[in-house]
ZAZAKOL-712427 format. One record per residue (C-alpha): x, y, z; residue number from 1; residue in three letters. Coordinates in Angstrom, 1 decimal, padded with zeros to 4 digits, m for minus. Layout:
// residues N
   east  north     up seq type
      X      Y      Z NUM  ALA
...
//
This chain:
// residues 252
   east  north     up seq type
  001.0  024.1  009.9   1  MET
 m001.6  024.6  007.2   2  THR
 m000.8  021.7  004.9   3  ARG
 m001.5  018.0  005.7   4  ARG
  001.3  015.5  005.6   5  VAL
  001.2  011.9  004.4   6  ALA
  003.7  009.0  004.5   7  LEU
  003.9  006.9  001.3   8  ILE
  005.8  003.6  001.3   9  ALA
  007.0  002.7 m001.2  10  PRO
  006.9  005.7 m003.5  11  ALA
  008.9  004.2 m006.3  12  GLY
  006.6  001.4 m007.5  13  SER
  003.0  000.2 m007.7  14  TYR
  000.6  003.1 m006.9  15  VAL
  003.2  005.1 m004.9  16  GLY
  004.2  007.6 m007.6  17  PRO
  000.7  008.3 m008.7  18  SER
 m000.6  008.5 m005.2  19  LEU
  002.1  011.0 m004.3  20  ALA
  001.1  013.2 m007.2  21  ARG
 m002.6  013.1 m006.3  22  VAL
 m002.0  014.0 m002.7  23  LEU
  000.4  016.7 m003.6  24  ALA
 m002.3  018.2 m005.9  25  SER
 m004.6  018.2 m002.8  26  ARG
 m002.2  020.2 m000.7  27  GLY
 m000.1  017.6  001.0  28  PHE
  003.5  017.6  002.0  29  ASP
  005.0  014.1  001.7  30  LEU
  007.4  011.7  003.3  31  VAL
  008.4  009.3  000.6  32  LEU
  010.1  005.9  000.9  33  ALA
  012.4  005.1 m002.0  34  ASP
  010.6  007.4 m004.5  35  PRO
  010.8  006.9 m008.3  36  ALA
  013.6  008.8 m010.0  37  THR
  012.7  012.5 m010.3  38  GLY
  009.4  012.2 m008.3  39  LEU
  010.5  014.3 m005.4  40  SER
  011.8  017.0 m007.6  41  GLU
  008.6  017.1 m009.7  42  ASP
  006.5  017.3 m006.5  43  LEU
  008.7  020.1 m005.1  44  GLU
  008.3  022.0 m008.4  45  ALA
  004.6  021.7 m008.1  46  ALA
  004.6  023.3 m004.6  47  GLY
  004.8  020.3 m002.2  48  ALA
  007.5  019.8  000.3  49  ARG
  009.0  016.3  000.4  50  THR
  011.3  014.3  002.5  51  VAL
  012.9  011.1  001.2  52  VAL
  013.6  008.1  003.4  53  VAL
  015.9  005.5  002.0  54  ASP
  014.9  001.9  002.7  55  HIS
  018.6  001.1  003.2  56  ARG
  019.1  004.0  005.6  57  GLY
  022.7  004.4  006.9  58  ASP
  023.5  000.7  007.1  59  ASP
  027.1  000.4  005.8  60  PRO
  026.3 m003.0  004.2  61  ASP
  023.3 m001.6  002.3  62  GLY
  020.9 m003.8  004.3  63  ARG
  017.3 m003.0  003.6  64  ARG
  015.4 m001.9  006.7  65  ALA
  012.5 m004.0  008.0  66  SER
  009.1 m002.6  007.4  67  ALA
  008.9 m001.6  011.0  68  GLY
  012.3  000.2  010.9  69  GLU
  011.1  002.0  007.7  70  LEU
  007.9  003.1  009.4  71  GLY
  009.8  004.5  012.4  72  ARG
  012.2  006.4  010.2  73  ARG
  009.3  007.9  008.2  74  MET
  007.5  008.9  011.5  75  VAL
  010.8  010.5  012.7  76  GLU
  011.3  012.3  009.4  77  ALA
  007.7  013.7  009.5  78  ALA
  008.1  015.0  013.0  79  HIS
  011.5  016.5  012.3  80  GLU
  010.6  018.3  009.1  81  HIS
  006.9  019.0  009.4  82  PHE
  006.1  018.6  013.1  83  GLY
  003.4  016.0  012.5  84  THR
  001.7  013.7  009.9  85  TYR
 m001.9  012.9  009.2  86  HIS
 m002.1  009.8  007.0  87  SER
  000.0  006.8  005.9  88  ALA
 m000.1  004.4  003.0  89  PHE
  001.7  001.1  002.8  90  PHE
  001.9 m001.6  000.3  91  SER
  004.1 m004.7  000.1  92  SER
  003.7 m008.2 m001.1  93  GLY
  005.2 m011.4 m002.5  94  ARG
  003.2 m013.0 m005.3  95  ILE
  003.1 m016.7 m004.5  96  ALA
  001.6 m018.7 m007.2  97  LEU
  001.4 m022.5 m007.6  98  GLY
 m000.8 m025.4 m006.6  99  ARG
 m001.0 m026.1 m002.9 100  PHE
  000.4 m029.6 m003.1 101  VAL
  003.5 m028.4 m004.9 102  ARG
  004.4 m025.6 m002.5 103  THR
  006.7 m026.0  000.5 104  SER
  006.7 m024.6  004.1 105  ILE
  009.5 m022.3  003.0 106  ASP
  007.2 m020.9  000.3 107  ASP
  004.6 m020.2  003.0 108  LEU
  007.1 m018.6  005.3 109  ARG
  008.4 m016.3  002.6 110  ALA
  004.8 m015.3  001.7 111  ALA
  003.9 m014.8  005.3 112  PHE
  006.9 m012.6  005.9 113  ARG
  006.2 m010.2  003.0 114  ASP
  002.4 m010.3  003.1 115  ASN
  001.6 m010.4  006.8 116  VAL
  004.7 m009.4  008.9 117  GLU
  005.6 m006.4  006.7 118  ALA
  002.2 m004.6  007.0 119  PRO
  002.0 m005.6  010.7 120  PHE
  005.4 m004.0  011.4 121  GLU
  004.8 m000.8  009.3 122  PHE
  001.3 m000.1  010.6 123  VAL
  002.3 m000.7  014.2 124  GLN
  005.1  001.9  013.8 125  ALA
  002.9  004.6  012.2 126  VAL
 m000.5  004.0  013.9 127  ALA
  000.7  004.6  017.5 128  GLY
  001.4  008.3  017.2 129  PRO
 m001.9  008.9  015.4 130  LEU
 m003.8  007.1  018.1 131  VAL
 m002.1  009.1  020.8 132  GLU
 m003.1  012.3  019.0 133  ARG
 m006.6  011.0  018.3 134  GLY
 m006.7  011.7  014.6 135  ASP
 m005.3  010.2  011.4 136  GLY
 m005.9  007.8  008.5 137  GLN
 m004.1  004.6  007.5 138  VAL
 m004.6  002.7  004.3 139  LEU
 m002.9 m000.5  003.4 140  VAL
 m002.9 m002.3  000.1 141  ALA
 m003.2 m006.1  000.2 142  THR
 m005.0 m008.0 m002.6 143  SER
 m008.4 m008.6 m004.1 144  ALA
 m007.8 m012.3 m003.5 145  THR
 m008.5 m011.6  000.2 146  SER
 m011.7 m013.4  001.0 147  GLY
 m011.9 m015.0 m002.4 148  LYS
 m010.5 m018.5 m002.7 149  PRO
 m008.2 m018.5 m005.8 150  THR
 m007.0 m021.7 m007.5 151  PRO
 m003.2 m021.9 m007.7 152  SER
 m002.8 m018.9 m005.3 153  ALA
 m003.6 m020.5 m002.0 154  SER
 m000.5 m019.1 m000.2 155  LEU
 m000.9 m015.7 m001.7 156  TYR
 m004.7 m015.4 m001.1 157  ALA
 m004.3 m017.0  002.4 158  GLY
 m001.6 m014.6  003.6 159  THR
 m003.2 m011.6  002.0 160  ARG
 m006.5 m012.5  003.7 161  SER
 m004.7 m012.8  007.1 162  ALA
 m003.3 m009.3  006.7 163  ALA
 m006.6 m007.9  005.6 164  THR
 m008.6 m009.2  008.6 165  VAL
 m005.8 m008.2  010.9 166  MET
 m005.9 m004.6  009.8 167  LEU
 m009.7 m004.5  009.7 168  GLN
 m009.7 m005.7  013.3 169  SER
 m007.2 m002.9  014.1 170  LEU
 m009.6 m000.4  012.5 171  GLY
 m012.3 m001.4  015.0 172  LEU
 m009.9 m001.4  017.9 173  GLU
 m009.0  002.3  017.3 174  VAL
 m012.2  003.5  015.9 175  ALA
 m013.2  005.4  019.0 176  ALA
 m009.9  007.3  019.0 177  THR
 m010.7  009.1  015.7 178  GLY
 m008.1  007.1  013.7 179  VAL
 m009.3  005.3  010.5 180  GLN
 m007.6  002.1  009.3 181  VAL
 m008.8  000.7  006.0 182  ASN
 m007.6 m001.9  003.5 183  VAL
 m007.8 m001.9 m000.3 184  VAL
 m007.0 m004.9 m002.4 185  GLY
 m006.2 m005.0 m006.1 186  THR
 m006.1 m007.4 m009.0 187  ASN
 m005.8 m007.0 m012.7 188  PHE
 m003.8 m003.8 m012.5 189  MET
 m001.6 m002.5 m015.3 190  ASP
  001.8 m002.3 m013.7 191  PHE
  005.1 m004.2 m014.4 192  PRO
  004.9 m006.7 m011.6 193  GLU
  001.4 m007.8 m012.5 194  PHE
  002.3 m008.0 m016.2 195  LEU
  005.4 m010.2 m015.4 196  ARG
  003.6 m012.4 m012.9 197  GLY
  000.9 m013.2 m015.5 198  ASN
  003.2 m013.5 m018.4 199  ARG
  001.7 m010.7 m020.4 200  ILE
  004.1 m010.0 m023.2 201  GLU
  001.9 m009.7 m026.3 202  THR
 m001.4 m008.1 m027.2 203  PRO
 m002.8 m011.7 m027.2 204  GLU
 m001.6 m012.3 m023.7 205  ASP
 m003.2 m009.1 m022.5 206  ARG
 m006.5 m010.0 m024.2 207  ALA
 m006.5 m013.4 m022.5 208  ARG
 m006.1 m011.8 m019.0 209  VAL
 m008.5 m008.9 m019.7 210  GLU
 m011.2 m011.5 m020.6 211  ALA
 m011.2 m012.6 m017.0 212  MET
 m012.2 m009.1 m015.8 213  VAL
 m015.9 m008.1 m015.9 214  PRO
 m014.9 m004.6 m017.1 215  MET
 m012.7 m006.2 m019.8 216  ARG
 m009.6 m004.2 m019.1 217  ARG
 m006.8 m003.7 m016.6 218  LEU
 m007.0 m000.9 m014.1 219  GLY
 m004.6  002.0 m014.2 220  THR
 m002.4  003.3 m011.4 221  MET
 m003.7  006.9 m011.8 222  ASP
 m007.3  005.9 m011.3 223  GLU
 m006.4  003.6 m008.3 224  PHE
 m004.4  006.5 m006.8 225  ALA
 m007.5  008.7 m006.9 226  SER
 m009.5  005.9 m005.2 227  PHE
 m006.9  005.6 m002.5 228  CYS
 m006.6  009.3 m001.8 229  ALA
 m010.3  009.3 m000.7 230  THR
 m009.2  007.4  002.4 231  PHE
 m006.1  009.5  003.1 232  LEU
 m006.9  013.1  002.4 233  ASP
 m009.1  013.8  005.4 234  GLY
 m012.3  014.5  003.4 235  THR
 m014.1  011.1  004.1 236  SER
 m014.0  010.3  007.8 237  ARG
 m016.8  007.8  008.4 238  PHE
 m015.4  004.5  007.1 239  ALA
 m013.0  002.3  009.1 240  THR
 m012.2 m001.3  009.4 241  GLY
 m013.3 m001.8  005.8 242  GLN
 m011.9 m003.8  002.9 243  PHE
 m012.4 m002.4 m000.6 244  PHE
 m011.7 m004.7 m003.6 245  PRO
 m010.4 m002.8 m006.6 246  TYR
 m010.4 m005.3 m009.5 247  ALA
 m012.9 m004.3 m012.1 248  GLY
 m015.7 m006.4 m010.7 249  GLY
 m013.6 m009.6 m010.4 250  TRP
 m013.8 m009.8 m006.6 251  ALA
 m017.6 m010.0 m006.5 252  LEU
//
């Protein structure tokens, strides 16, 4: 085994496709959850070996696996095809906007399920084998709203903050084992879900949102992928339990 191996979930949206390409260019083989169309083939053509894990698995009803089930399947696939794995990236989330007094307990439960339970389940599934081996890196994407009260996003910021602190605490728990666990949180990123969530449909809409960012633009997935790769590619091993906002200065 001369190449490192990373798990990326999901690999079909958000930063997943860009991150897969960056890590492949750095000599990684990859276990990909639900990759974008053609991504696995492109990575294979570039010299990386890939294994695809379908979120729906073999369920005859097409039921989506829980985050924990997905993590376990990816760990099993990594061990079966590559013998091991070295790093794991996970992102999930439910954007929950609206004023606090107009939200319901069901809204909170839905946000909690996607923003807290999902990263808990996935990281619990993938971190254990790394801790047993005494080496590895885990990076989870939450939100730049973690730690920053945000009007009309109380449920979102609250649940994202819960996941962030939970994972930072894990990072300290396992620090002595040689495993790193870090968290990165974004806002004002140029990808379809953010554009839809902020009703960016025209150049004027985009200008309105970009005016809220100190850097006066939206971030790109390619540059975010390069940032994430620093905490996954094994080259930077002295940061753990940290939260890194990635939002063009907005989170300061």
